[in-house]
mmJSON file of the N, C-alpha and C atoms, coordinates in Angstrom:
{"data_MODEL":{"atom_site":{
"group_PDB":["ATOM","ATOM","ATOM","ATOM","ATOM","ATOM","ATOM","ATOM","ATOM","ATOM","ATOM","ATOM","ATOM","ATOM","ATOM","ATOM","ATOM","ATOM","ATOM","ATOM","ATOM","ATOM","ATOM","ATOM","ATOM","ATOM","ATOM","ATOM","ATOM","ATOM","ATOM","ATOM","ATOM","ATOM","ATOM","ATOM","ATOM","ATOM","ATOM","ATOM","ATOM","ATOM","ATOM","ATOM","ATOM","ATOM","ATOM","ATOM","ATOM","ATOM","ATOM","ATOM","ATOM","ATOM","ATOM","ATOM","ATOM","ATOM","ATOM","ATOM","ATOM","ATOM","ATOM","ATOM","ATOM","ATOM","ATOM","ATOM","ATOM","ATOM","ATOM","ATOM","ATOM","ATOM","ATOM","ATOM","ATOM","ATOM","ATOM","ATOM","ATOM","ATOM","ATOM","ATOM","ATOM","ATOM","ATOM","ATOM","ATOM","ATOM","ATOM","ATOM","ATOM","ATOM","ATOM","ATOM","ATOM","ATOM","ATOM","ATOM","ATOM","ATOM","ATOM","ATOM","ATOM","ATOM","ATOM","ATOM","ATOM","ATOM","ATOM","ATOM","ATOM","ATOM","ATOM","ATOM","ATOM","ATOM","ATOM","ATOM","ATOM","ATOM","ATOM","ATOM","ATOM","ATOM","ATOM","ATOM","ATOM","ATOM","ATOM","ATOM","ATOM","ATOM","ATOM","ATOM","ATOM","ATOM","ATOM","ATOM","ATOM"],
"id":[1,2,3,4,5,6,7,8,9,10,11,12,13,14,15,16,17,18,19,20,21,22,23,24,25,26,27,28,29,30,31,32,33,34,35,36,37,38,39,40,41,42,43,44,45,46,47,48,49,50,51,52,53,54,55,56,57,58,59,60,61,62,63,64,65,66,67,68,69,70,71,72,73,74,75,76,77,78,79,80,81,82,83,84,85,86,87,88,89,90,91,92,93,94,95,96,97,98,99,100,101,102,103,104,105,106,107,108,109,110,111,112,113,114,115,116,117,118,119,120,121,122,123,124,125,126,127,128,129,130,131,132,133,134,135,136,137,138,139,140,141],
"type_symbol":["N","C","C","N","C","C","N","C","C","N","C","C","N","C","C","N","C","C","N","C","C","N","C","C","N","C","C","N","C","C","N","C","C","N","C","C","N","C","C","N","C","C","N","C","C","N","C","C","N","C","C","N","C","C","N","C","C","N","C","C","N","C","C","N","C","C","N","C","C","N","C","C","N","C","C","N","C","C","N","C","C","N","C","C","N","C","C","N","C","C","N","C","C","N","C","C","N","C","C","N","C","C","N","C","C","N","C","C","N","C","C","N","C","C","N","C","C","N","C","C","N","C","C","N","C","C","N","C","C","N","C","C","N","C","C","N","C","C","N","C","C"],
"label_atom_id":["N","CA","C","N","CA","C","N","CA","C","N","CA","C","N","CA","C","N","CA","C","N","CA","C","N","CA","C","N","CA","C","N","CA","C","N","CA","C","N","CA","C","N","CA","C","N","CA","C","N","CA","C","N","CA","C","N","CA","C","N","CA","C","N","CA","C","N","CA","C","N","CA","C","N","CA","C","N","CA","C","N","CA","C","N","CA","C","N","CA","C","N","CA","C","N","CA","C","N","CA","C","N","CA","C","N","CA","C","N","CA","C","N","CA","C","N","CA","C","N","CA","C","N","CA","C","N","CA","C","N","CA","C","N","CA","C","N","CA","C","N","CA","C","N","CA","C","N","CA","C","N","CA","C","N","CA","C","N","CA","C","N","CA","C"],
"label_alt_id":[null,null,null,null,null,null,null,null,null,null,null,null,null,null,null,null,null,null,null,null,null,null,null,null,null,null,null,null,null,null,null,null,null,null,null,null,null,null,null,null,null,null,null,null,null,null,null,null,null,null,null,null,null,null,null,null,null,null,null,null,null,null,null,null,null,null,null,null,null,null,null,null,null,null,null,null,null,null,null,null,null,null,null,null,null,null,null,null,null,null,null,null,null,null,null,null,null,null,null,null,null,null,null,null,null,null,null,null,null,null,null,null,null,null,null,null,null,null,null,null,null,null,null,null,null,null,null,null,null,null,null,null,null,null,null,null,null,null,null,null,null],
"label_comp_id":["MET","MET","MET","SER","SER","SER","GLY","GLY","GLY","ASP","ASP","ASP","VAL","VAL","VAL","LEU","LEU","LEU","SER","SER","SER","GLY","GLY","GLY","MET","MET","MET","GLU","GLU","GLU","TYR","TYR","TYR","VAL","VAL","VAL","GLU","GLU","GLU","GLY","GLY","GLY","VAL","VAL","VAL","ALA","ALA","ALA","LYS","LYS","LYS","LEU","LEU","LEU","GLU","GLU","GLU","ASP","ASP","ASP","GLY","GLY","GLY","MET","MET","MET","VAL","VAL","VAL","LEU","LEU","LEU","ILE","ILE","ILE","HIS","HIS","HIS","ASP","ASP","ASP","ILE","ILE","ILE","GLU","GLU","GLU","LYS","LYS","LYS","PHE","PHE","PHE","LEU","LEU","LEU","SER","SER","SER","LEU","LEU","LEU","GLU","GLU","GLU","GLU","GLU","GLU","GLU","GLU","GLU","ILE","ILE","ILE","LYS","LYS","LYS","LEU","LEU","LEU","ASP","ASP","ASP","LYS","LYS","LYS","ALA","ALA","ALA","ILE","ILE","ILE","GLY","GLY","GLY","GLU","GLU","GLU","MET","MET","MET"],
"label_asym_id":["A","A","A","A","A","A","A","A","A","A","A","A","A","A","A","A","A","A","A","A","A","A","A","A","A","A","A","A","A","A","A","A","A","A","A","A","A","A","A","A","A","A","A","A","A","A","A","A","A","A","A","A","A","A","A","A","A","A","A","A","A","A","A","A","A","A","A","A","A","A","A","A","A","A","A","A","A","A","A","A","A","A","A","A","A","A","A","A","A","A","A","A","A","A","A","A","A","A","A","A","A","A","A","A","A","A","A","A","A","A","A","A","A","A","A","A","A","A","A","A","A","A","A","A","A","A","A","A","A","A","A","A","A","A","A","A","A","A","A","A","A"],
"label_entity_id":["1","1","1","1","1","1","1","1","1","1","1","1","1","1","1","1","1","1","1","1","1","1","1","1","1","1","1","1","1","1","1","1","1","1","1","1","1","1","1","1","1","1","1","1","1","1","1","1","1","1","1","1","1","1","1","1","1","1","1","1","1","1","1","1","1","1","1","1","1","1","1","1","1","1","1","1","1","1","1","1","1","1","1","1","1","1","1","1","1","1","1","1","1","1","1","1","1","1","1","1","1","1","1","1","1","1","1","1","1","1","1","1","1","1","1","1","1","1","1","1","1","1","1","1","1","1","1","1","1","1","1","1","1","1","1","1","1","1","1","1","1"],
"label_seq_id":[1,1,1,2,2,2,3,3,3,4,4,4,5,5,5,6,6,6,7,7,7,8,8,8,9,9,9,10,10,10,11,11,11,12,12,12,13,13,13,14,14,14,15,15,15,16,16,16,17,17,17,18,18,18,19,19,19,20,20,20,21,21,21,22,22,22,23,23,23,24,24,24,25,25,25,26,26,26,27,27,27,28,28,28,29,29,29,30,30,30,31,31,31,32,32,32,33,33,33,34,34,34,35,35,35,36,36,36,37,37,37,38,38,38,39,39,39,40,40,40,41,41,41,42,42,42,43,43,43,44,44,44,45,45,45,46,46,46,47,47,47],
"pdbx_PDB_ins_code":[null,null,null,null,null,null,null,null,null,null,null,null,null,null,null,null,null,null,null,null,null,null,null,null,null,null,null,null,null,null,null,null,null,null,null,null,null,null,null,null,null,null,null,null,null,null,null,null,null,null,null,null,null,null,null,null,null,null,null,null,null,null,null,null,null,null,null,null,null,null,null,null,null,null,null,null,null,null,null,null,null,null,null,null,null,null,null,null,null,null,null,null,null,null,null,null,null,null,null,null,null,null,null,null,null,null,null,null,null,null,null,null,null,null,null,null,null,null,null,null,null,null,null,null,null,null,null,null,null,null,null,null,null,null,null,null,null,null,null,null,null],
"Cartn_x":[4.867,3.585,2.647,2.621,1.614,1.424,2.822,2.906,1.843,1.972,0.909,-0.457,-0.847,-2.227,-2.593,-1.756,-1.995,-0.769,-0.552,0.339,0.093,1.264,1.114,0.982,0.825,0.528,1.941,3.159,4.338,4.415,3.564,3.722,2.603,1.721,0.858,1.407,1.225,1.933,0.721,-0.469,-1.597,-2.902,-3.925,-5.338,-6.273,-7.133,-8.126,-9.231,-10.119,-11.518,-12.549,-13.317,-14.216,-15.637,-16.675,-18.123,-18.631,-17.963,-18.522,-17.33,-16.169,-15.216,-14.121,-12.762,-11.489,-10.623,-9.411,-8.514,-7.108,-6.45,-5.196,-4.195,-3.283,-2.263,-1.095,-0.564,0.608,2.06,3.142,4.483,4.871,4.655,4.981,6.344,7.36,8.79,8.721,8.14,8.233,7.228,6.101,5.123,5.31,5.986,6.407,7.875,8.402,9.706,9.827,11.004,11.483,10.829,10.934,10.106,8.67,8.104,6.749,6.264,7.059,6.724,6.848,7.92,8.131,6.998,6.425,5.44,4.244,3.976,2.641,2.958,3.815,4.193,3.75,4.252,3.931,2.461,1.96,0.281,-0.581,-0.142,-0.954,-0.648,0.507,0.89,0.057,-0.371,-1.018,-2.606,-2.971,-4.437,-4.958],
"Cartn_y":[-19.719,-20.373,-19.314,-18.262,-17.288,-16.788,-16.726,-16.368,-17.531,-18.381,-19.382,-18.866,-18.48,-18.161,-16.445,-15.644,-14.608,-13.959,-14.923,-14.424,-12.989,-12.339,-10.945,-9.844,-10.374,-9.438,-8.878,-8.889,-8.539,-7.047,-6.232,-4.723,-4.319,-5.283,-4.941,-5.12,-4.154,-3.958,-4.204,-4.057,-4.288,-4.123,-4.376,-4.604,-3.935,-2.978,-2.307,-2.608,-3.11,-3.648,-2.262,-2.121,-1.214,-1.525,-0.938,-1.237,-1.937,-1.126,-1.544,-2.141,-2.841,-3.48,-3.416,-3.378,-3.229,-2.583,-1.994,-1.179,-1.783,-2.196,-2.582,-1.572,-1.51,-0.503,-1.199,-0.289,-0.798,-0.098,-0.698,-0.089,0.759,2.001,2.942,2.765,2.471,2.226,0.89,-0.166,-1.231,-1.233,-0.29,-0.492,0.391,1.56,2.465,2.923,2.872,3.41,4.768,5.336,6.422,7.556,7.263,8.19,8.127,7.071,7.105,8.036,7.639,8.366,10.006,10.307,11.849,12.291,11.549,12.027,12.223,11.285,11.125,12.228,12.736,13.545,15.148,15.236,16.361,16.608,15.258,15.569,15.677,15.099,15.464,17.067,17.515,18.852,19.92,19.569,20.289,20.205,19.652,19.369,20.624],
"Cartn_z":[4.918,4.493,4.299,5.243,4.86,3.381,2.801,1.472,0.464,0.683,-0.078,-0.061,1.258,1.525,0.933,1.035,0.548,-0.502,-1.533,-2.368,-2.95,-3.298,-3.944,-2.763,-1.535,-0.5,0.279,-0.326,0.274,0.459,-0.14,0.063,1.146,1.715,2.541,4.096,4.861,6.122,7.356,6.964,7.851,7.23,7.843,7.596,8.467,8.141,8.973,8.545,9.536,9.084,9.486,8.514,8.692,8.457,8.781,8.79,7.552,6.489,5.029,4.203,4.733,4.298,5.0,4.372,4.908,4.264,4.712,4.07,4.323,3.122,3.093,3.417,4.322,4.52,4.087,2.858,2.104,2.753,2.545,2.993,1.564,1.791,0.632,0.193,1.04,0.368,-0.429,-0.076,-0.801,-2.251,-2.034,-2.829,-4.24,-3.91,-4.993,-5.303,-6.531,-6.696,-6.013,-6.049,-5.782,-6.723,-7.867,-8.843,-8.757,-8.394,-8.344,-7.001,-5.969,-4.639,-5.039,-5.647,-5.903,-6.791,-7.856,-8.568,-7.54,-6.8,-6.009,-5.081,-4.461,-3.637,-4.242,-5.506,-6.331,-6.42,-7.049,-7.225,-6.028,-4.839,-3.576,-3.401,-3.49,-3.133,-4.123,-5.271,-6.114,-5.816,-5.006,-4.586,-3.608],
"occupancy":[1.0,1.0,1.0,1.0,1.0,1.0,1.0,1.0,1.0,1.0,1.0,1.0,1.0,1.0,1.0,1.0,1.0,1.0,1.0,1.0,1.0,1.0,1.0,1.0,1.0,1.0,1.0,1.0,1.0,1.0,1.0,1.0,1.0,1.0,1.0,1.0,1.0,1.0,1.0,1.0,1.0,1.0,1.0,1.0,1.0,1.0,1.0,1.0,1.0,1.0,1.0,1.0,1.0,1.0,1.0,1.0,1.0,1.0,1.0,1.0,1.0,1.0,1.0,1.0,1.0,1.0,1.0,1.0,1.0,1.0,1.0,1.0,1.0,1.0,1.0,1.0,1.0,1.0,1.0,1.0,1.0,1.0,1.0,1.0,1.0,1.0,1.0,1.0,1.0,1.0,1.0,1.0,1.0,1.0,1.0,1.0,1.0,1.0,1.0,1.0,1.0,1.0,1.0,1.0,1.0,1.0,1.0,1.0,1.0,1.0,1.0,1.0,1.0,1.0,1.0,1.0,1.0,1.0,1.0,1.0,1.0,1.0,1.0,1.0,1.0,1.0,1.0,1.0,1.0,1.0,1.0,1.0,1.0,1.0,1.0,1.0,1.0,1.0,1.0,1.0,1.0],
"B_iso_or_equiv":[0.0,0.0,0.0,0.0,0.0,0.0,0.0,0.0,0.0,0.0,0.0,0.0,0.0,0.0,0.0,0.0,0.0,0.0,0.0,0.0,0.0,0.0,0.0,0.0,0.0,0.0,0.0,0.0,0.0,0.0,0.0,0.0,0.0,0.0,0.0,0.0,0.0,0.0,0.0,0.0,0.0,0.0,0.0,0.0,0.0,0.0,0.0,0.0,0.0,0.0,0.0,0.0,0.0,0.0,0.0,0.0,0.0,0.0,0.0,0.0,0.0,0.0,0.0,0.0,0.0,0.0,0.0,0.0,0.0,0.0,0.0,0.0,0.0,0.0,0.0,0.0,0.0,0.0,0.0,0.0,0.0,0.0,0.0,0.0,0.0,0.0,0.0,0.0,0.0,0.0,0.0,0.0,0.0,0.0,0.0,0.0,0.0,0.0,0.0,0.0,0.0,0.0,0.0,0.0,0.0,0.0,0.0,0.0,0.0,0.0,0.0,0.0,0.0,0.0,0.0,0.0,0.0,0.0,0.0,0.0,0.0,0.0,0.0,0.0,0.0,0.0,0.0,0.0,0.0,0.0,0.0,0.0,0.0,0.0,0.0,0.0,0.0,0.0,0.0,0.0,0.0],
"pdbx_formal_charge":[null,null,null,null,null,null,null,null,null,null,null,null,null,null,null,null,null,null,null,null,null,null,null,null,null,null,null,null,null,null,null,null,null,null,null,null,null,null,null,null,null,null,null,null,null,null,null,null,null,null,null,null,null,null,null,null,null,null,null,null,null,null,null,null,null,null,null,null,null,null,null,null,null,null,null,null,null,null,null,null,null,null,null,null,null,null,null,null,null,null,null,null,null,null,null,null,null,null,null,null,null,null,null,null,null,null,null,null,null,null,null,null,null,null,null,null,null,null,null,null,null,null,null,null,null,null,null,null,null,null,null,null,null,null,null,null,null,null,null,null,null],
"auth_seq_id":[1,1,1,2,2,2,3,3,3,4,4,4,5,5,5,6,6,6,7,7,7,8,8,8,9,9,9,10,10,10,11,11,11,12,12,12,13,13,13,14,14,14,15,15,15,16,16,16,17,17,17,18,18,18,19,19,19,20,20,20,21,21,21,22,22,22,23,23,23,24,24,24,25,25,25,26,26,26,27,27,27,28,28,28,29,29,29,30,30,30,31,31,31,32,32,32,33,33,33,34,34,34,35,35,35,36,36,36,37,37,37,38,38,38,39,39,39,40,40,40,41,41,41,42,42,42,43,43,43,44,44,44,45,45,45,46,46,46,47,47,47],
"auth_comp_id":["MET","MET","MET","SER","SER","SER","GLY","GLY","GLY","ASP","ASP","ASP","VAL","VAL","VAL","LEU","LEU","LEU","SER","SER","SER","GLY","GLY","GLY","MET","MET","MET","GLU","GLU","GLU","TYR","TYR","TYR","VAL","VAL","VAL","GLU","GLU","GLU","GLY","GLY","GLY","VAL","VAL","VAL","ALA","ALA","ALA","LYS","LYS","LYS","LEU","LEU","LEU","GLU","GLU","GLU","ASP","ASP","ASP","GLY","GLY","GLY","MET","MET","MET","VAL","VAL","VAL","LEU","LEU","LEU","ILE","ILE","ILE","HIS","HIS","HIS","ASP","ASP","ASP","ILE","ILE","ILE","GLU","GLU","GLU","LYS","LYS","LYS","PHE","PHE","PHE","LEU","LEU","LEU","SER","SER","SER","LEU","LEU","LEU","GLU","GLU","GLU","GLU","GLU","GLU","GLU","GLU","GLU","ILE","ILE","ILE","LYS","LYS","LYS","LEU","LEU","LEU","ASP","ASP","ASP","LYS","LYS","LYS","ALA","ALA","ALA","ILE","ILE","ILE","GLY","GLY","GLY","GLU","GLU","GLU","MET","MET","MET"],
"auth_asym_id":["A","A","A","A","A","A","A","A","A","A","A","A","A","A","A","A","A","A","A","A","A","A","A","A","A","A","A","A","A","A","A","A","A","A","A","A","A","A","A","A","A","A","A","A","A","A","A","A","A","A","A","A","A","A","A","A","A","A","A","A","A","A","A","A","A","A","A","A","A","A","A","A","A","A","A","A","A","A","A","A","A","A","A","A","A","A","A","A","A","A","A","A","A","A","A","A","A","A","A","A","A","A","A","A","A","A","A","A","A","A","A","A","A","A","A","A","A","A","A","A","A","A","A","A","A","A","A","A","A","A","A","A","A","A","A","A","A","A","A","A","A"],
"auth_atom_id":["N","CA","C","N","CA","C","N","CA","C","N","CA","C","N","CA","C","N","CA","C","N","CA","C","N","CA","C","N","CA","C","N","CA","C","N","CA","C","N","CA","C","N","CA","C","N","CA","C","N","CA","C","N","CA","C","N","CA","C","N","CA","C","N","CA","C","N","CA","C","N","CA","C","N","CA","C","N","CA","C","N","CA","C","N","CA","C","N","CA","C","N","CA","C","N","CA","C","N","CA","C","N","CA","C","N","CA","C","N","CA","C","N","CA","C","N","CA","C","N","CA","C","N","CA","C","N","CA","C","N","CA","C","N","CA","C","N","CA","C","N","CA","C","N","CA","C","N","CA","C","N","CA","C","N","CA","C","N","CA","C","N","CA","C"],
"pdbx_PDB_model_num":[1,1,1,1,1,1,1,1,1,1,1,1,1,1,1,1,1,1,1,1,1,1,1,1,1,1,1,1,1,1,1,1,1,1,1,1,1,1,1,1,1,1,1,1,1,1,1,1,1,1,1,1,1,1,1,1,1,1,1,1,1,1,1,1,1,1,1,1,1,1,1,1,1,1,1,1,1,1,1,1,1,1,1,1,1,1,1,1,1,1,1,1,1,1,1,1,1,1,1,1,1,1,1,1,1,1,1,1,1,1,1,1,1,1,1,1,1,1,1,1,1,1,1,1,1,1,1,1,1,1,1,1,1,1,1,1,1,1,1,1,1]
}}}
């Protein structure tokens, strides 16, 4: 039933409330493909 209320939230593992809003915590294994995860790791490594 929660899927009816929060459709499209299958990638969200949690929510953190902040003073100025909220942060959605995503499950990276579900959210990104392996190829996307590798690209992200490379991009972060270059910073």
